[in-house]
PDB file of the backbone (N, CA, C, O) and the ligand in Angstrom, with CONECT records:
HET     ZN  A 101       1
ATOM      1  N   MET A   1       2.446  10.213  -5.941  1.00  0.00           N
ATOM      2  CA  MET A   1       3.049  10.241  -4.592  1.00  0.00           C
ATOM      3  C   MET A   1       4.265  11.164  -4.587  1.00  0.00           C
ATOM      4  O   MET A   1       4.985  11.280  -5.579  1.00  0.00           O
ATOM      5  N   ASN A   2       4.472  11.812  -3.453  1.00  0.00           N
ATOM      6  CA  ASN A   2       5.597  12.753  -3.400  1.00  0.00           C
ATOM      7  C   ASN A   2       6.917  12.043  -3.115  1.00  0.00           C
ATOM      8  O   ASN A   2       6.941  10.914  -2.626  1.00  0.00           O
ATOM      9  N   MET A   3       8.009  12.728  -3.432  1.00  0.00           N
ATOM     10  CA  MET A   3       9.337  12.148  -3.274  1.00  0.00           C
ATOM     11  C   MET A   3       9.844  12.408  -1.869  1.00  0.00           C
ATOM     12  O   MET A   3      10.485  13.425  -1.608  1.00  0.00           O
ATOM     13  N   THR A   4       9.557  11.497  -0.981  1.00  0.00           N
ATOM     14  CA  THR A   4      10.041  11.682   0.377  1.00  0.00           C
ATOM     15  C   THR A   4      11.496  11.234   0.477  1.00  0.00           C
ATOM     16  O   THR A   4      12.030  10.555  -0.400  1.00  0.00           O
ATOM     17  N   PHE A   5      12.098  11.634   1.560  1.00  0.00           N
ATOM     18  CA  PHE A   5      13.512  11.309   1.805  1.00  0.00           C
ATOM     19  C   PHE A   5      13.748   9.805   1.759  1.00  0.00           C
ATOM     20  O   PHE A   5      14.692   9.340   1.122  1.00  0.00           O
ATOM     21  N   GLU A   6      12.893   9.048   2.433  1.00  0.00           N
ATOM     22  CA  GLU A   6      13.065   7.588   2.495  1.00  0.00           C
ATOM     23  C   GLU A   6      12.906   6.943   1.123  1.00  0.00           C
ATOM     24  O   GLU A   6      13.634   6.008   0.789  1.00  0.00           O
ATOM     25  N   ARG A   7      11.973   7.427   0.336  1.00  0.00           N
ATOM     26  CA  ARG A   7      11.736   6.837  -0.983  1.00  0.00           C
ATOM     27  C   ARG A   7      12.931   7.031  -1.897  1.00  0.00           C
ATOM     28  O   ARG A   7      13.350   6.105  -2.590  1.00  0.00           O
ATOM     29  N   VAL A   8      13.474   8.234  -1.894  1.00  0.00           N
ATOM     30  CA  VAL A   8      14.642   8.508  -2.745  1.00  0.00           C
ATOM     31  C   VAL A   8      15.831   7.665  -2.297  1.00  0.00           C
ATOM     32  O   VAL A   8      16.596   7.157  -3.116  1.00  0.00           O
ATOM     33  N   LYS A   9      15.967   7.528  -0.993  1.00  0.00           N
ATOM     34  CA  LYS A   9      17.069   6.733  -0.455  1.00  0.00           C
ATOM     35  C   LYS A   9      16.972   5.284  -0.940  1.00  0.00           C
ATOM     36  O   LYS A   9      17.982   4.646  -1.241  1.00  0.00           O
ATOM     37  N   LYS A  10      15.749   4.784  -1.008  1.00  0.00           N
ATOM     38  CA  LYS A  10      15.548   3.413  -1.458  1.00  0.00           C
ATOM     39  C   LYS A  10      15.899   3.270  -2.951  1.00  0.00           C
ATOM     40  O   LYS A  10      16.466   2.265  -3.383  1.00  0.00           O
ATOM     41  N   GLN A  11      15.549   4.290  -3.707  1.00  0.00           N
ATOM     42  CA  GLN A  11      15.807   4.265  -5.146  1.00  0.00           C
ATOM     43  C   GLN A  11      17.287   4.186  -5.460  1.00  0.00           C
ATOM     44  O   GLN A  11      17.683   3.513  -6.411  1.00  0.00           O
ATOM     45  N   ILE A  12      18.116   4.867  -4.669  1.00  0.00           N
ATOM     46  CA  ILE A  12      19.551   4.893  -4.959  1.00  0.00           C
ATOM     47  C   ILE A  12      20.326   3.961  -4.038  1.00  0.00           C
ATOM     48  O   ILE A  12      21.539   4.099  -3.879  1.00  0.00           O
ATOM     49  N   ALA A  13      19.620   3.013  -3.435  1.00  0.00           N
ATOM     50  CA  ALA A  13      20.234   2.124  -2.445  1.00  0.00           C
ATOM     51  C   ALA A  13      21.415   1.340  -3.011  1.00  0.00           C
ATOM     52  O   ALA A  13      22.347   1.010  -2.277  1.00  0.00           O
ATOM     53  N   GLY A  14      21.383   1.039  -4.308  1.00  0.00           N
ATOM     54  CA  GLY A  14      22.439   0.249  -4.917  1.00  0.00           C
ATOM     55  C   GLY A  14      23.720   1.014  -5.182  1.00  0.00           C
ATOM     56  O   GLY A  14      24.725   0.417  -5.567  1.00  0.00           O
ATOM     57  N   LYS A  15      23.704   2.338  -4.980  1.00  0.00           N
ATOM     58  CA  LYS A  15      24.882   3.158  -5.255  1.00  0.00           C
ATOM     59  C   LYS A  15      25.369   3.828  -3.983  1.00  0.00           C
ATOM     60  O   LYS A  15      24.921   4.920  -3.636  1.00  0.00           O
ATOM     61  N   PRO A  16      26.289   3.169  -3.290  1.00  0.00           N
ATOM     62  CA  PRO A  16      26.724   3.609  -1.961  1.00  0.00           C
ATOM     63  C   PRO A  16      27.215   5.050  -1.889  1.00  0.00           C
ATOM     64  O   PRO A  16      26.855   5.783  -0.968  1.00  0.00           O
ATOM     65  N   GLU A  17      28.040   5.461  -2.860  1.00  0.00           N
ATOM     66  CA  GLU A  17      28.574   6.825  -2.749  1.00  0.00           C
ATOM     67  C   GLU A  17      27.475   7.857  -2.991  1.00  0.00           C
ATOM     68  O   GLU A  17      27.507   8.961  -2.446  1.00  0.00           O
ATOM     69  N   LYS A  18      26.526   7.484  -3.800  1.00  0.00           N
ATOM     70  CA  LYS A  18      25.393   8.375  -4.031  1.00  0.00           C
ATOM     71  C   LYS A  18      24.534   8.486  -2.774  1.00  0.00           C
ATOM     72  O   LYS A  18      24.046   9.563  -2.429  1.00  0.00           O
ATOM     73  N   VAL A  19      24.361   7.359  -2.103  1.00  0.00           N
ATOM     74  CA  VAL A  19      23.574   7.351  -0.862  1.00  0.00           C
ATOM     75  C   VAL A  19      24.238   8.228   0.192  1.00  0.00           C
ATOM     76  O   VAL A  19      23.574   9.009   0.873  1.00  0.00           O
ATOM     77  N   ALA A  20      25.564   8.092   0.319  1.00  0.00           N
ATOM     78  CA  ALA A  20      26.305   8.877   1.296  1.00  0.00           C
ATOM     79  C   ALA A  20      26.139  10.369   1.043  1.00  0.00           C
ATOM     80  O   ALA A  20      25.916  11.148   1.970  1.00  0.00           O
ATOM     81  N   ARG A  21      26.251  10.758  -0.228  1.00  0.00           N
ATOM     82  CA  ARG A  21      26.075  12.161  -0.594  1.00  0.00           C
ATOM     83  C   ARG A  21      24.652  12.626  -0.320  1.00  0.00           C
ATOM     84  O   ARG A  21      24.415  13.730   0.172  1.00  0.00           O
ATOM     85  N   TYR A  22      23.715  11.747  -0.655  1.00  0.00           N
ATOM     86  CA  TYR A  22      22.315  12.100  -0.471  1.00  0.00           C
ATOM     87  C   TYR A  22      22.011  12.352   1.004  1.00  0.00           C
ATOM     88  O   TYR A  22      21.322  13.313   1.347  1.00  0.00           O
ATOM     89  N   ILE A  23      22.526  11.487   1.868  1.00  0.00           N
ATOM     90  CA  ILE A  23      22.289  11.642   3.300  1.00  0.00           C
ATOM     91  C   ILE A  23      22.936  12.922   3.816  1.00  0.00           C
ATOM     92  O   ILE A  23      22.359  13.649   4.625  1.00  0.00           O
ATOM     93  N   LYS A  24      24.152  13.180   3.328  1.00  0.00           N
ATOM     94  CA  LYS A  24      24.869  14.363   3.793  1.00  0.00           C
ATOM     95  C   LYS A  24      24.135  15.661   3.429  1.00  0.00           C
ATOM     96  O   LYS A  24      24.032  16.572   4.250  1.00  0.00           O
ATOM     97  N   PHE A  25      23.633  15.735   2.207  1.00  0.00           N
ATOM     98  CA  PHE A  25      23.090  17.013   1.748  1.00  0.00           C
ATOM     99  C   PHE A  25      21.576  17.128   1.822  1.00  0.00           C
ATOM    100  O   PHE A  25      21.045  18.238   1.799  1.00  0.00           O
ATOM    101  N   CYS A  26      20.875  16.019   1.908  1.00  0.00           N
ATOM    102  CA  CYS A  26      19.416  16.091   1.831  1.00  0.00           C
ATOM    103  C   CYS A  26      18.676  15.687   3.087  1.00  0.00           C
ATOM    104  O   CYS A  26      17.445  15.699   3.095  1.00  0.00           O
ATOM    105  N   SER A  27      19.386  15.325   4.159  1.00  0.00           N
ATOM    106  CA  SER A  27      18.665  14.968   5.375  1.00  0.00           C
ATOM    107  C   SER A  27      18.002  16.200   5.982  1.00  0.00           C
ATOM    108  O   SER A  27      18.443  17.334   5.791  1.00  0.00           O
ATOM    109  N   ALA A  28      16.932  15.936   6.716  1.00  0.00           N
ATOM    110  CA  ALA A  28      16.277  17.038   7.396  1.00  0.00           C
ATOM    111  C   ALA A  28      17.179  17.560   8.501  1.00  0.00           C
ATOM    112  O   ALA A  28      17.845  16.795   9.198  1.00  0.00           O
ATOM    113  N   LYS A  29      17.184  18.870   8.643  1.00  0.00           N
ATOM    114  CA  LYS A  29      18.012  19.528   9.629  1.00  0.00           C
ATOM    115  C   LYS A  29      17.493  19.235  11.036  1.00  0.00           C
ATOM    116  O   LYS A  29      16.282  19.212  11.258  1.00  0.00           O
ATOM    117  N   LYS A  30      18.397  19.013  11.980  1.00  0.00           N
ATOM    118  CA  LYS A  30      17.980  18.906  13.376  1.00  0.00           C
ATOM    119  C   LYS A  30      17.711  20.310  13.899  1.00  0.00           C
ATOM    120  O   LYS A  30      18.568  21.191  13.824  1.00  0.00           O
ATOM    121  N   ARG A  31      16.513  20.504  14.427  1.00  0.00           N
ATOM    122  CA  ARG A  31      16.139  21.846  14.862  1.00  0.00           C
ATOM    123  C   ARG A  31      15.955  21.930  16.365  1.00  0.00           C
ATOM    124  O   ARG A  31      15.529  20.973  17.012  1.00  0.00           O
ATOM    125  N   LYS A  32      16.285  23.094  16.905  1.00  0.00           N
ATOM    126  CA  LYS A  32      16.141  23.296  18.344  1.00  0.00           C
ATOM    127  C   LYS A  32      14.816  23.974  18.650  1.00  0.00           C
ATOM    128  O   LYS A  32      14.253  23.787  19.729  1.00  0.00           O
ATOM    129  N   TYR A  33      14.325  24.747  17.719  1.00  0.00           N
ATOM    130  CA  TYR A  33      13.083  25.472  17.973  1.00  0.00           C
ATOM    131  C   TYR A  33      12.294  25.572  16.667  1.00  0.00           C
ATOM    132  O   TYR A  33      12.798  25.238  15.595  1.00  0.00           O
ATOM    133  N   GLY A  34      11.067  26.029  16.776  1.00  0.00           N
ATOM    134  CA  GLY A  34      10.246  26.188  15.580  1.00  0.00           C
ATOM    135  C   GLY A  34       9.175  25.126  15.484  1.00  0.00           C
ATOM    136  O   GLY A  34       9.071  24.228  16.319  1.00  0.00           O
ATOM    137  N   LYS A  35       8.390  25.260  14.446  1.00  0.00           N
ATOM    138  CA  LYS A  35       7.231  24.413  14.207  1.00  0.00           C
ATOM    139  C   LYS A  35       7.591  22.927  14.130  1.00  0.00           C
ATOM    140  O   LYS A  35       6.877  22.075  14.659  1.00  0.00           O
ATOM    141  N   ALA A  36       8.694  22.636  13.474  1.00  0.00           N
ATOM    142  CA  ALA A  36       9.056  21.242  13.205  1.00  0.00           C
ATOM    143  C   ALA A  36       9.430  20.480  14.471  1.00  0.00           C
ATOM    144  O   ALA A  36       9.448  19.249  14.466  1.00  0.00           O
ATOM    145  N   VAL A  37       9.726  21.190  15.548  1.00  0.00           N
ATOM    146  CA  VAL A  37      10.142  20.537  16.784  1.00  0.00           C
ATOM    147  C   VAL A  37       8.926  20.072  17.586  1.00  0.00           C
ATOM    148  O   VAL A  37       8.915  18.987  18.167  1.00  0.00           O
ATOM    149  N   LYS A  38       7.915  20.919  17.598  1.00  0.00           N
ATOM    150  CA  LYS A  38       6.750  20.654  18.429  1.00  0.00           C
ATOM    151  C   LYS A  38       5.769  19.721  17.723  1.00  0.00           C
ATOM    152  O   LYS A  38       5.306  20.002  16.618  1.00  0.00           O
ATOM    153  N   ARG A  39       5.466  18.617  18.378  1.00  0.00           N
ATOM    154  CA  ARG A  39       4.509  17.681  17.821  1.00  0.00           C
ATOM    155  C   ARG A  39       3.526  17.252  18.903  1.00  0.00           C
ATOM    156  O   ARG A  39       3.819  17.302  20.098  1.00  0.00           O
ATOM    157  N   CYS A  40       2.356  16.831  18.445  1.00  0.00           N
ATOM    158  CA  CYS A  40       1.366  16.324  19.377  1.00  0.00           C
ATOM    159  C   CYS A  40       1.900  15.044  20.017  1.00  0.00           C
ATOM    160  O   CYS A  40       2.433  14.177  19.324  1.00  0.00           O
ATOM    161  N   ARG A  41       1.757  14.925  21.336  1.00  0.00           N
ATOM    162  CA  ARG A  41       2.309  13.747  22.024  1.00  0.00           C
ATOM    163  C   ARG A  41       1.504  12.490  21.748  1.00  0.00           C
ATOM    164  O   ARG A  41       1.989  11.377  21.952  1.00  0.00           O
ATOM    165  N   LYS A  42       0.277  12.666  21.286  1.00  0.00           N
ATOM    166  CA  LYS A  42      -0.560  11.490  21.046  1.00  0.00           C
ATOM    167  C   LYS A  42      -0.479  11.014  19.591  1.00  0.00           C
ATOM    168  O   LYS A  42      -0.220   9.840  19.327  1.00  0.00           O
ATOM    169  N   CYS A  43      -0.703  11.940  18.653  1.00  0.00           N
ATOM    170  CA  CYS A  43      -0.784  11.508  17.260  1.00  0.00           C
ATOM    171  C   CYS A  43       0.380  12.005  16.416  1.00  0.00           C
ATOM    172  O   CYS A  43       0.528  11.584  15.269  1.00  0.00           O
ATOM    173  N   GLY A  44       1.213  12.895  16.958  1.00  0.00           N
ATOM    174  CA  GLY A  44       2.376  13.348  16.207  1.00  0.00           C
ATOM    175  C   GLY A  44       2.105  14.469  15.225  1.00  0.00           C
ATOM    176  O   GLY A  44       3.009  14.890  14.503  1.00  0.00           O
ATOM    177  N   ARG A  45       0.884  14.955  15.185  1.00  0.00           N
ATOM    178  CA  ARG A  45       0.529  16.049  14.297  1.00  0.00           C
ATOM    179  C   ARG A  45       1.293  17.312  14.676  1.00  0.00           C
ATOM    180  O   ARG A  45       1.606  17.526  15.847  1.00  0.00           O
ATOM    181  N   ARG A  46       1.592  18.148  13.681  1.00  0.00           N
ATOM    182  CA  ARG A  46       2.339  19.366  13.970  1.00  0.00           C
ATOM    183  C   ARG A  46       1.442  20.601  14.055  1.00  0.00           C
ATOM    184  O   ARG A  46       1.806  21.599  14.678  1.00  0.00           O
ATOM    185  N   GLY A  47       0.291  20.528  13.438  1.00  0.00           N
ATOM    186  CA  GLY A  47      -0.578  21.701  13.379  1.00  0.00           C
ATOM    187  C   GLY A  47      -1.500  21.786  14.573  1.00  0.00           C
ATOM    188  O   GLY A  47      -1.794  20.782  15.220  1.00  0.00           O
ATOM    189  N   GLY A  48      -1.953  22.994  14.860  1.00  0.00           N
ATOM    190  CA  GLY A  48      -2.978  23.215  15.883  1.00  0.00           C
ATOM    191  C   GLY A  48      -2.611  22.690  17.248  1.00  0.00           C
ATOM    192  O   GLY A  48      -3.413  22.023  17.901  1.00  0.00           O
ATOM    193  N   LEU A  49      -1.410  22.985  17.679  1.00  0.00           N
ATOM    194  CA  LEU A  49      -0.925  22.447  18.943  1.00  0.00           C
ATOM    195  C   LEU A  49      -1.390  23.272  20.139  1.00  0.00           C
ATOM    196  O   LEU A  49      -1.368  24.502  20.098  1.00  0.00           O
ATOM    197  N   VAL A  50      -1.809  22.591  21.202  1.00  0.00           N
ATOM    198  CA  VAL A  50      -2.130  23.281  22.455  1.00  0.00           C
ATOM    199  C   VAL A  50      -0.936  23.129  23.375  1.00  0.00           C
ATOM    200  O   VAL A  50      -0.727  22.083  23.989  1.00  0.00           O
ATOM    201  N   ASN A  51      -0.161  24.192  23.456  1.00  0.00           N
ATOM    202  CA  ASN A  51       1.074  24.144  24.231  1.00  0.00           C
ATOM    203  C   ASN A  51       0.877  24.648  25.658  1.00  0.00           C
ATOM    204  O   ASN A  51       1.735  24.485  26.526  1.00  0.00           O
ATOM    205  N   LYS A  52      -0.274  25.261  25.866  1.00  0.00           N
ATOM    206  CA  LYS A  52      -0.570  25.866  27.159  1.00  0.00           C
ATOM    207  C   LYS A  52      -0.516  24.813  28.261  1.00  0.00           C
ATOM    208  O   LYS A  52      -0.909  23.668  28.038  1.00  0.00           O
ATOM    209  N   TYR A  53      -0.039  25.180  29.437  1.00  0.00           N
ATOM    210  CA  TYR A  53       0.118  24.309  30.605  1.00  0.00           C
ATOM    211  C   TYR A  53       0.980  23.089  30.285  1.00  0.00           C
ATOM    212  O   TYR A  53       0.901  22.081  30.987  1.00  0.00           O
ATOM    213  N   GLY A  54       1.811  23.165  29.224  1.00  0.00           N
ATOM    214  CA  GLY A  54       2.652  22.034  28.838  1.00  0.00           C
ATOM    215  C   GLY A  54       1.867  20.829  28.356  1.00  0.00           C
ATOM    216  O   GLY A  54       2.307  19.692  28.525  1.00  0.00           O
ATOM    217  N   LEU A  55       0.721  21.063  27.764  1.00  0.00           N
ATOM    218  CA  LEU A  55      -0.140  19.961  27.331  1.00  0.00           C
ATOM    219  C   LEU A  55       0.449  19.197  26.147  1.00  0.00           C
ATOM    220  O   LEU A  55       0.498  17.967  26.140  1.00  0.00           O
ATOM    221  N   ARG A  56       0.894  19.958  25.148  1.00  0.00           N
ATOM    222  CA  ARG A  56       1.452  19.386  23.926  1.00  0.00           C
ATOM    223  C   ARG A  56       0.525  18.386  23.222  1.00  0.00           C
ATOM    224  O   ARG A  56       0.986  17.393  22.660  1.00  0.00           O
ATOM    225  N   TYR A  57      -0.755  18.653  23.259  1.00  0.00           N
ATOM    226  CA  TYR A  57      -1.713  17.913  22.444  1.00  0.00           C
ATOM    227  C   TYR A  57      -2.110  18.780  21.264  1.00  0.00           C
ATOM    228  O   TYR A  57      -2.147  20.005  21.385  1.00  0.00           O
ATOM    229  N   CYS A  58      -2.409  18.170  20.124  1.00  0.00           N
ATOM    230  CA  CYS A  58      -2.994  18.961  19.050  1.00  0.00           C
ATOM    231  C   CYS A  58      -4.453  19.210  19.414  1.00  0.00           C
ATOM    232  O   CYS A  58      -4.991  18.570  20.318  1.00  0.00           O
ATOM    233  N   ARG A  59      -5.089  20.137  18.710  1.00  0.00           N
ATOM    234  CA  ARG A  59      -6.442  20.521  19.103  1.00  0.00           C
ATOM    235  C   ARG A  59      -7.425  19.359  18.980  1.00  0.00           C
ATOM    236  O   ARG A  59      -8.401  19.288  19.727  1.00  0.00           O
ATOM    237  N   GLN A  60      -7.170  18.456  18.045  1.00  0.00           N
ATOM    238  CA  GLN A  60      -8.058  17.309  17.873  1.00  0.00           C
ATOM    239  C   GLN A  60      -7.949  16.359  19.061  1.00  0.00           C
ATOM    240  O   GLN A  60      -8.959  15.911  19.604  1.00  0.00           O
ATOM    241  N   CYS A  61      -6.709  16.055  19.461  1.00  0.00           N
ATOM    242  CA  CYS A  61      -6.510  15.151  20.588  1.00  0.00           C
ATOM    243  C   CYS A  61      -6.907  15.820  21.892  1.00  0.00           C
ATOM    244  O   CYS A  61      -7.418  15.165  22.801  1.00  0.00           O
ATOM    245  N   PHE A  62      -6.675  17.119  21.984  1.00  0.00           N
ATOM    246  CA  PHE A  62      -7.062  17.838  23.189  1.00  0.00           C
ATOM    247  C   PHE A  62      -8.559  17.706  23.411  1.00  0.00           C
ATOM    248  O   PHE A  62      -9.020  17.554  24.542  1.00  0.00           O
ATOM    249  N   ARG A  63      -9.303  17.765  22.337  1.00  0.00           N
ATOM    250  CA  ARG A  63     -10.758  17.659  22.409  1.00  0.00           C
ATOM    251  C   ARG A  63     -11.162  16.306  23.001  1.00  0.00           C
ATOM    252  O   ARG A  63     -12.113  16.209  23.777  1.00  0.00           O
ATOM    253  N   GLU A  64     -10.413  15.261  22.615  1.00  0.00           N
ATOM    254  CA  GLU A  64     -10.716  13.930  23.130  1.00  0.00           C
ATOM    255  C   GLU A  64     -10.239  13.748  24.572  1.00  0.00           C
ATOM    256  O   GLU A  64     -10.904  13.089  25.371  1.00  0.00           O
ATOM    257  N   GLU A  65      -9.103  14.326  24.896  1.00  0.00           N
ATOM    258  CA  GLU A  65      -8.478  14.075  26.192  1.00  0.00           C
ATOM    259  C   GLU A  65      -8.908  15.056  27.274  1.00  0.00           C
ATOM    260  O   GLU A  65      -8.779  14.771  28.464  1.00  0.00           O
ATOM    261  N   ALA A  66      -9.417  16.203  26.861  1.00  0.00           N
ATOM    262  CA  ALA A  66      -9.650  17.308  27.801  1.00  0.00           C
ATOM    263  C   ALA A  66     -10.434  16.882  29.036  1.00  0.00           C
ATOM    264  O   ALA A  66     -10.063  17.219  30.160  1.00  0.00           O
ATOM    265  N   GLU A  67     -11.499  16.156  28.828  1.00  0.00           N
ATOM    266  CA  GLU A  67     -12.355  15.752  29.947  1.00  0.00           C
ATOM    267  C   GLU A  67     -11.591  14.875  30.938  1.00  0.00           C
ATOM    268  O   GLU A  67     -11.709  15.043  32.151  1.00  0.00           O
ATOM    269  N   LYS A  68     -10.809  13.942  30.406  1.00  0.00           N
ATOM    270  CA  LYS A  68     -10.013  13.044  31.264  1.00  0.00           C
ATOM    271  C   LYS A  68      -8.994  13.814  32.088  1.00  0.00           C
ATOM    272  O   LYS A  68      -8.660  13.429  33.209  1.00  0.00           O
ATOM    273  N   LEU A  69      -8.504  14.914  31.511  1.00  0.00           N
ATOM    274  CA  LEU A  69      -7.486  15.701  32.191  1.00  0.00           C
ATOM    275  C   LEU A  69      -8.101  16.651  33.213  1.00  0.00           C
ATOM    276  O   LEU A  69      -7.382  17.332  33.945  1.00  0.00           O
ATOM    277  N   GLY A  70      -9.403  16.694  33.262  1.00  0.00           N
ATOM    278  CA  GLY A  70     -10.055  17.529  34.251  1.00  0.00           C
ATOM    279  C   GLY A  70     -10.551  18.860  33.716  1.00  0.00           C
ATOM    280  O   GLY A  70     -10.926  19.731  34.500  1.00  0.00           O
ATOM    281  N   PHE A  71     -10.565  19.040  32.408  1.00  0.00           N
ATOM    282  CA  PHE A  71     -11.111  20.259  31.833  1.00  0.00           C
ATOM    283  C   PHE A  71     -12.617  20.152  31.742  1.00  0.00           C
ATOM    284  O   PHE A  71     -13.146  19.096  31.393  1.00  0.00           O
ATOM    285  N   ARG A  72     -13.313  21.236  32.052  1.00  0.00           N
ATOM    286  CA  ARG A  72     -14.767  21.265  31.966  1.00  0.00           C
ATOM    287  C   ARG A  72     -15.191  22.286  30.921  1.00  0.00           C
ATOM    288  O   ARG A  72     -14.510  23.280  30.668  1.00  0.00           O
ATOM    289  N   LYS A  73     -16.324  22.006  30.337  1.00  0.00           N
ATOM    290  CA  LYS A  73     -16.883  22.975  29.374  1.00  0.00           C
ATOM    291  C   LYS A  73     -17.714  24.013  30.103  1.00  0.00           C
ATOM    292  O   LYS A  73     -18.545  23.686  30.951  1.00  0.00           O
ATOM    293  N   TYR A  74     -17.478  25.249  29.763  1.00  0.00           N
ATOM    294  CA  TYR A  74     -18.310  26.340  30.304  1.00  0.00           C
ATOM    295  C   TYR A  74     -18.880  27.140  29.148  1.00  0.00           C
ATOM    296  O   TYR A  74     -18.222  27.324  28.125  1.00  0.00           O
ATOM    297  N   GLY A  75     -20.061  27.596  29.309  1.00  0.00           N
ATOM    298  CA  GLY A  75     -20.687  28.464  28.290  1.00  0.00           C
ATOM    299  C   GLY A  75     -21.055  27.767  27.014  1.00  0.00           C
ATOM    300  O   GLY A  75     -21.582  28.396  26.097  1.00  0.00           O
TER     301      GLY A  75
HETATM  302 ZN    ZN A 101      -2.889  14.807  18.332  1.00  0.00          ZN2+
END
């Protein structure tokens, strides 16, 4: 398993000053733009996003939702 932020935080939970340092230097950056900001509104996936018309669905969810939203298949 990979070392995620939460897992490491749990490992050093007993050492307060270490935790404080860890949070200060290792937290994920808050971003205003870029890939990490945009997520699928249904499943939270970051890849394959359909941003057109402000849909914000990933391509997998778009496939499921498209018909309900009024999209029709042509060709
Ligand atoms: Zn999705």
